[in-house]
N, C-alpha and C positions, 0 to 999 in steps of 0.2 A: 757427686761429691768425690773429691780427690784428696788424697793424703800423700805427703812426700815420704812414703815409707822407704823408698830406695836410699834416702839420705841417712837412715839409721846405721850407726856403726856397730851397735850391739842390741840385744833384745830389749825392748821397752818393757819395764816391769811396773805393774799397777798393784798397789796394796789395797786389798778389799777388806773393809771393816763393816760388819753387820751389827745392827741393833739386836736387842734381845728377842724381838718378834712377838711382843705381848699383844699388839693390836694391828696385825698386818692387813693393809688394804691392797697390797700387791704380793706376788710370789717372788720374794727376794732372791731365792736360789735360781729360779728360772730366769730372772733378769740377768744374772751374772753368766749363766750358761749360754743364753742367747747372745749376750754381748761378745763372749769369746768366739762363738760361731760366726757372728756378723763380721768381726774383725778379721777372722781367718779367711772368710769369703772375699774380703778386700785385699788379701795377700799379705796380711800382717799377722805374724804369730806373736802375740803379746802374752807375757807371762802374768797371770793373775794369781796373787798369793795372799793368804790370810796370815802368814807368818809375820808377826810384828817386828821381829828382829832383822828381817831381810831389808837390804837396801832397795829402795823403790824410786821410780821417777815421778810417780803421781799416786794420790790416794783417792779411792772411790768409797764413799760412805753410803751404805745401803740401809736406809731406815724404811721400815714397813709402812709407816704412816707419817702424816705431816707434822706430828709433834716433835719428831727428830730428837729423841732422847739422847742419841749418840753424839750429836753435833758438837756441843761445847767441849766436852772432854776430848773428843777425837781430834779436833782442830788444834788444840793445845799440844797434844802428844805427838802429832805428825807435823808440827810447825816446820815450815821451810819447803814443803812439797806443795805443788798445785793440788787442790782438792776439788773434786766434783761430788756433789751431794744429791742423792736420791732421797726424797721424803714423800713416800707414798706416790701419788701421781704428780709429783713435782721433780724437776731436775734443776738444781740450784734454786733460782727464784721463779722458774717458768712452769706453769701448769701444763701438763700434757696428759693425753690418754695413755693408759698402761701400754697399749700396743705401739705407741710412738716413742717410748722411753729409750729403746735401743738405738733408734735413729739419732736421737738427740745426744745420747752418750757418745756415740761414734763421732758425731760432729765436734763435740767438746774435746774429746781425746785428740782428734786431729788438730785442733787449734793449739795444742801444747807440743806437738811433735815438730 
């Protein structure tokens, strides 16, 4: 898998939004930590921020389960940015094993760069 990281003029910033975690099927924090490490291994230092006031290039919604309580509210408030949604063992509308979530997220992020 390749990403045109050399084409970036400034750091790519991803706004991370977490659900409340009432029924987690996945380790939400671990997903984000592993994503940061995976992107770094590929040579891209992406800034991941939970600060809602920050300007971002993309939004990553991390729901612990498939009910995706955060979805509707978050998509409205982050309107205009590309959005990738983790919903338990789903990335957007694709079912994946928890161990494959990072690989799929990196592919999706690369498609927006």
